[in-house]
N, C-alpha and C positions, 0 to 999 in steps of 0.2 A: 524465490531468490531475488535479492535486490540487484538493480542494474550494475552497480559498482562491483559486486561479487562476481557476476557473470563476466564482466570485462577484466577481472583480476586487478581492479584498482583499489582494493582494500576491503576490509570487513571490520565492523565494529558495531557500536550501539545504533548507528545510523541505519545499518542493514537490519538490525533487530526491529526498529520502528517500522520499516517497510514490511517486515514479516507480521507485525501486529495488524497492519491494514489488510494483508492477505488473509489472516485468520478471521478478521471481522467479516470480510466478504464471503468467505467459505461458510461461516456460521449462519449468515443471513440467507444465502442462496443454496447451500448444500453442494456448491461447486467451487473449485479454485478460480482465481482470476485467470483470464485468458483461456477459459475452458474450451473455446472453439478451436484452439490449436490442435492439430492432429497428433502431436507427440511432444515429449519434453524438450526436444531440440528446437522445434518450432516455437514453443512457448518461451524458451530462453532467448531466442533471437528476437521475438516480439518485445520482450521486456528490455533487452539490451538496446534496442533501436528506437523504442517508443519515446515520443516527446510529450506524452500526456499520461495520466494515470490509467489503470485498467478500467474497463467499464464497471459501473456500480450497479447493483440490483435496482430495479424500479421501485418507486414509492418509498425511498428512504427519507428520513427527516432532514431538513436543512442543517441541523446541528450535527447529525451523523455524517452528512456529506462534507461538512467543514472539517470534521475530525479526520475523515479519510483523506481529504486533500492535504492535510498536514502530514499524514503518514506517507503519502505517495509523491512527494516532491522528487523530481528527477535528480536534482543536485542534493547529495546526502546532507550537507551542512545546512540546508534550508528546511529540513524536516523538523517537526516538533521533537522535543526530548520527552522522556518519560514523565518528568514533573509537569510539563506543559500539558501533555495529553491527559494525565490523571486529574488535572484541574480544569479540563476543558468543559465548556457549558453542557456538552452532551452528558457528562457524568454528574456534574454538580448542579445542573439547572441554571436558571437565569441569574 
C-alpha cells in the first residue's frame, strides 16, 4: 500500500505505480517489501513514515534499481507514470 493511501491523502495511478514496485520486489525475493515487520500495522507504519524506498534485493542490476527508484518516490507526483516505466531502459535496453 502506498504511503499516501495509508495516510488517507488519496489514491490513484500514483499509488498503482508504488504497487508495481512492490510486485517487482516480491517477484525477485519471494517476500513483500518491509518483510521484517512483525505484522501489517507495523509495515503500514514503516511505509507511512519512511523517507526512502523499501530495501531492494541484493544483486539487482543498475537498470532495475533505477526502475524501482522511479516507482518508490515518496511524493506521488514524482513517481514515473506507466508510459515512462514501460519505456524504461530496463525493459527496452540501451
